[in-house]
C-alpha positions in Angstrom: 83.1 159.9 120.0 84.3 156.9 118.1 82.2 157.9 115.1 83.8 161.4 114.9 86.3 162.0 112.1 89.9 161.8 113.5 90.6 165.5 113.1 87.3 166.4 114.8 88.0 164.0 117.7 91.6 165.6 118.0 90.2 169.0 118.1 87.7 168.2 120.9 90.2 166.2 122.9 92.8 168.9 122.7 90.1 171.6 123.6 89.4 169.6 126.9 93.0 169.0 127.7 94.0 172.6 127.2 90.8 173.7 128.9 89.5 175.5 126.1 92.8 176.8 125.1 93.9 178.2 128.5 96.9 175.9 128.2 98.2 177.8 125.3 98.3 181.1 127.2 101.7 182.4 128.3 103.5 182.8 130.7 102.9 180.0 133.1 100.2 177.9 131.4 99.8 175.7 134.5 98.8 178.7 136.4 96.1 179.5 133.9 94.8 175.9 134.2 95.0 176.2 138.0 92.7 179.3 137.8 90.2 177.3 135.9 90.5 174.7 138.7 89.8 177.6 141.2 86.5 178.4 139.4 85.5 174.8 139.5 86.1 174.7 143.2 84.1 178.0 143.7 81.3 176.4 141.6 81.4 173.2 143.8 81.2 175.2 146.9 78.6 177.4 145.5 76.3 174.5 145.1 76.7 173.8 148.8 77.8 170.2 148.3 78.3 168.3 151.6 82.0 167.6 152.1 81.7 164.0 150.8 79.9 165.0 147.7 82.5 167.8 147.0 85.2 165.1 147.6 83.5 162.7 145.1 82.9 165.3 142.5 86.5 166.6 142.6 87.8 162.9 142.6 85.6 162.2 139.7 86.9 165.2 137.7 90.4 164.2 138.3 89.7 160.6 137.2 88.1 161.9 134.0 91.2 163.9 133.3 93.5 160.8 133.3 92.5 159.5 129.9 92.0 163.0 128.3 95.5 164.1 129.5 97.1 160.9 128.5 95.6 160.7 125.0 96.5 164.5 124.4 100.0 163.9 125.5 100.4 161.1 123.0 98.8 163.3 120.1 101.2 166.2 121.1 104.3 163.9 121.3 105.3 164.7 124.8 105.3 163.1 128.3 103.4 166.0 129.9 103.1 168.9 127.4 102.8 172.5 129.0 99.7 173.2 127.2 97.8 170.2 128.7 96.5 171.9 131.8 93.3 169.8 132.5 95.3 168.0 135.2 95.8 171.3 137.2 92.2 172.3 136.6 90.9 169.0 137.8 93.1 168.7 140.8 92.6 172.3 142.4 89.1 171.6 143.7 90.6 168.9 146.0 92.5 171.6 147.9 89.3 173.0 149.3 87.4 169.9 150.2 88.3 170.2 153.9 88.9 173.9 154.4 86.2 176.6 154.6 85.6 178.3 151.3 86.4 182.0 151.6 88.3 184.2 149.3 91.2 184.5 151.6 91.5 180.6 151.9 91.0 180.4 148.0 93.9 182.7 147.5 96.1 180.9 150.0 95.0 177.4 148.7 95.8 178.5 145.1 99.2 179.7 146.1 100.0 176.5 148.0 98.9 174.4 145.1 101.1 176.2 142.7 104.0 176.1 145.2 103.7 172.3 145.5 103.0 171.8 141.8 106.1 173.7 140.7 108.4 172.5 143.5 107.3 168.9 143.3 108.4 167.6 146.7 108.1 164.1 147.6 105.4 162.5 146.9 104.5 164.7 144.1 107.8 164.0 142.2 107.2 160.2 142.6 103.6 160.4 141.5 104.6 162.1 138.0 106.7 158.9 137.3 103.4 156.9 136.7 102.7 156.0 133.2 100.7 158.1 130.8 97.8 160.1 132.0 98.1 158.7 135.5 101.4 160.4 136.0 100.1 163.6 134.4 97.3 163.9 136.8 98.7 162.2 140.0 101.4 164.6 140.7 98.7 167.4 140.6 96.4 165.4 142.8 99.3 164.9 145.2 100.2 168.7 145.2 96.4 169.4 145.8 96.3 167.0 148.7 99.5 168.5 150.3 98.1 171.9 149.7 94.7 170.8 151.2 96.5 169.6 154.4 98.6 172.8 154.7 95.4 175.0 154.1 93.5 173.0 156.8 96.3 173.5 159.3 96.7 177.2 158.5 92.9 177.7 158.8 92.8 175.9 162.3 95.8 177.9 163.4 94.1 181.3 162.4 
């Protein structure tokens, strides 16, 4: 991408960071990004990846989001601009790595993720203090891991 003109690079980067413009939808752009993550989780489970491959692909997506979200935040002049929702989209598949994929678990996992992402309990609030793209993505990963644990406990209790 280094040979792209700066305006073209910016357009592509912001399209990725906003997940094709979903981050510009109102209200609640993070919820729209989380819905994209739910679709990604559905695709991962639809491919019948074994749990380790599902975890690896979900983690790779989150790691890929770090530089994209960090660069987009710098371009937009904010620490974690609301329109940058790739972090939510990349983290949501982690919610479903250990729980069975069904529509009821998808709905509950999605709601748990939004709850932890918005409420930002510890360690989610600590993770967002990391610098740049790491902080933008890490708080969502922490919210996803907390949601995964809660979903797994709920699934086992049912």
